[in-house]
C-alpha positions in Angstrom: 140.3 208.0 -76.0 138.6 205.6 -73.8 141.9 204.3 -72.5 143.1 207.8 -71.8 139.8 208.5 -70.0 140.2 205.4 -67.8 143.8 206.2 -67.1 142.9 209.7 -65.9 140.3 208.3 -63.6 142.6 205.8 -62.2 145.2 208.5 -61.5 142.6 210.1 -59.1 142.1 206.9 -57.1 144.1 205.9 -53.9 147.2 203.7 -54.5 147.9 200.5 -52.6 151.2 199.2 -51.6 151.9 195.7 -50.3 155.1 195.3 -48.3 156.0 191.6 -48.4 158.8 189.7 -46.8 159.9 186.2 -47.7 161.8 183.4 -45.9 161.1 184.2 -42.2 161.4 183.7 -39.5 165.0 184.7 -39.6 167.3 187.0 -37.8 165.8 190.1 -39.4 162.2 189.2 -38.5 162.2 190.8 -35.1 163.3 194.1 -36.6 160.7 193.9 -39.3 158.0 193.3 -36.7 159.2 196.2 -34.7 159.5 198.6 -37.6 156.0 197.8 -38.9 154.6 198.4 -35.4 156.5 201.6 -34.9 155.4 203.0 -38.3 151.9 201.7 -37.9 151.8 200.0 -41.4 150.7 196.6 -42.6 153.1 193.9 -43.7 152.7 190.5 -45.2 155.2 187.8 -44.4 155.7 184.5 -46.3 157.1 182.0 -43.9 159.2 178.8 -44.1 158.1 176.0 -41.7 161.6 174.6 -41.3 163.0 178.0 -40.2 160.3 178.2 -37.4 161.7 175.0 -35.9 165.4 175.8 -36.1 165.6 177.5 -32.7 163.6 178.9 -29.8 164.5 182.4 -30.9 163.1 181.8 -34.4 160.0 180.2 -33.0 159.6 183.3 -30.9 159.9 185.5 -33.9 157.1 183.5 -35.6 154.9 183.9 -32.6 155.6 187.7 -32.6 154.4 187.8 -36.2 151.3 185.7 -35.4 150.4 188.0 -32.5 150.9 191.3 -34.4 147.7 192.7 -35.8 149.8 194.7 -38.4 151.3 191.5 -39.8 149.6 188.7 -41.8 151.4 185.4 -42.0 151.3 183.2 -45.1 152.8 180.1 -46.5 156.2 180.0 -48.3 156.6 176.2 -48.0 158.2 174.0 -45.4 161.6 173.4 -47.0 161.9 176.3 -49.5 162.6 173.5 -52.0 165.9 172.9 -50.3 167.2 175.5 -52.9 166.6 173.0 -55.8 163.6 174.6 -57.4 163.5 172.7 -60.7 163.7 169.4 -58.9 161.1 170.4 -56.2 158.4 171.4 -58.7 159.1 168.4 -61.0 157.0 166.4 -58.6 154.0 168.7 -57.9 152.4 166.3 -55.3 155.6 166.3 -53.2 155.7 170.1 -53.5 152.1 170.5 -52.5 152.5 168.2 -49.5 155.4 170.5 -48.4 153.1 173.4 -48.3 150.5 171.5 -46.4 153.1 170.6 -43.8 154.1 174.2 -43.4 150.5 175.3 -43.1 149.8 172.8 -40.3 153.1 173.0 -38.4 153.1 176.8 -38.2 149.4 177.0 -37.5 148.7 179.4 -40.4 145.0 180.3 -40.7 145.1 182.2 -44.0 145.3 180.2 -47.2 147.8 182.4 -49.0 151.0 181.2 -50.5 154.1 182.3 -52.5 156.1 179.7 -54.3 159.9 179.7 -53.5 161.9 180.7 -56.5 158.9 181.4 -58.7 157.0 184.6 -59.5 153.7 182.9 -60.1 150.2 184.4 -59.6 147.1 182.2 -59.3 144.0 183.5 -57.6 140.3 184.0 -58.5 140.4 184.0 -62.3 144.0 185.2 -62.6 146.7 182.9 -63.8 150.2 184.3 -64.6 153.2 181.9 -64.8 156.8 182.9 -65.1 157.9 180.4 -67.8 159.5 177.9 -65.4 158.0 174.8 -63.8 155.8 175.3 -60.7 152.6 176.0 -62.4 151.1 172.6 -61.6 152.0 173.0 -57.9 150.4 176.5 -57.9 147.3 175.0 -59.6 147.0 172.3 -56.9 147.3 174.9 -54.2 144.7 177.1 -55.9 142.3 174.1 -56.1 142.8 173.6 -52.4 141.6 177.1 -51.7 144.9 179.0 -51.7 145.6 182.3 -53.3 149.1 182.2 -54.9 150.8 185.6 -55.2 154.0 186.8 -56.9 155.4 190.3 -56.9 155.7 193.4 -59.1 159.1 194.7 -58.0 161.9 193.6 -55.7 164.3 195.3 -53.3 167.5 193.5 -52.4 169.9 194.3 -49.6 173.0 192.4 -48.4 172.0 191.0 -45.0 175.7 190.8 -43.9 176.6 194.4 -44.8 173.3 196.2 -45.0 174.3 197.6 -48.4 172.3 197.6 -51.6 172.9 198.5 -55.2 169.4 200.1 -55.1 169.0 203.0 -52.8 165.9 203.9 -50.7 165.2 206.7 -53.2 165.6 204.4 -56.2 163.3 201.9 -54.6 160.7 204.5 -53.9 160.9 205.8 -57.5 160.5 202.2 -58.8 157.2 201.8 -56.8 156.0 205.3 -57.8 156.8 204.6 -61.5 154.7 201.4 -61.4 151.8 203.3 -59.8 152.1 206.3 -62.0 152.2 204.3 -65.2 149.9 201.5 -64.0 152.2 198.8 -65.2 152.0 196.4 -62.3 149.7 193.4 -62.5 146.8 195.5 -61.4 146.4 199.3 -61.7 147.0 201.3 -58.5 148.4 198.2 -56.7 152.1 197.4 -56.2 153.6 194.3 -54.5 157.1 194.8 -53.2 159.2 191.8 -52.5 161.8 191.8 -49.7 163.4 189.1 -47.5 163.6 188.9 -43.8 167.4 188.3 -43.7 168.0 191.6 -45.4 167.2 193.4 -42.1 169.6 191.9 -39.6 171.7 195.1 -39.2 170.7 198.5 -38.0 171.9 200.1 -41.2 169.4 198.0 -43.3 166.7 198.5 -40.7 167.1 202.3 -41.0 166.7 202.0 -44.7 163.5 200.1 -44.4 162.2 202.7 -42.0 163.2 205.4 -44.5 161.4 203.7 -47.4 158.3 203.5 -45.3 158.6 207.1 -44.3 159.0 208.1 -48.0 155.9 206.2 -49.0 153.9 207.5 -46.0 154.5 211.1 -47.1 152.6 210.5 -50.3 148.9 211.4 -49.5 147.4 208.8 -51.9 149.5 205.8 -50.8 148.0 203.1 -48.5 149.5 199.9 -47.1 147.5 196.7 -47.5 147.6 193.0 -46.6 147.9 190.5 -49.5 144.5 189.1 -48.5 143.1 192.4 -49.8 144.9 192.2 -53.1 143.9 193.7 -55.5 142.0 196.8 -54.6 139.8 197.4 -57.6 137.8 200.5 -58.8 
C-alpha cells in the first residue's frame, strides 16, 4: 500500500526529459543547435575532442554549442576509444588521460562525462555498471569530480538516409512509458540518447523537431540539462 501511495504521488509531479546527443561535433551538430534554439528547449551534448579538431567547420559547430545557453557541453573522450572499447578500458589510466585531454582541448567547464560504448552511471552515491569493462575508468573520473551518466532509452536514425526502424510516435511512447511506469533509473526522469550524425539530413531534422513538439504538448513534461539530473521529490 505504501508503494501504491508513493506511486500515486509521483504521478502528480512534473516529469523531466533529458535530450542527449553523443559524438559531436559532426555534420548534424549545426541542425541540432538550430532546432533546440527554435524550439526553446534544453539539450545536452557529449563531445569528442578529436572531432572538434578535424576541420574549421566542426570547430565552428563546437563553438556554436559552447555559445548557446540552451546547450550544455560535456565530455565524451578525446578519441572515442578509436572504436576499440574493450582495449581502451583495459588500461584505465590511459582512458582517464584521454578524457582529461578532451576536457582541456575543448575548454569544457562542466565535469560531466559519458563513456563511449558503455552505459555506466556514477555520480553522488549512485553506481550502476553495464557488465562490461569501463567501471574502473568511470571510478577514476568520479574521483576526479566528474559525474558519469548513461541513458534510459535510445533513438537511432540512419544518418545517410534519415530513416529509422523506430518512428517519432514510437519514440515518444517509449519515453512516456518510462515516465508513466517509473522504470527509468530515477522516477519522473528519462534520459534519451541520440547521436549528432543522425541529423545530417532535413528528413531526420524534421523528425527531431516533431519529437520535441510531441513532448512539448504534454503539460507535465520539462526539458532539463544533465547537470540537473535527477530531479527529485
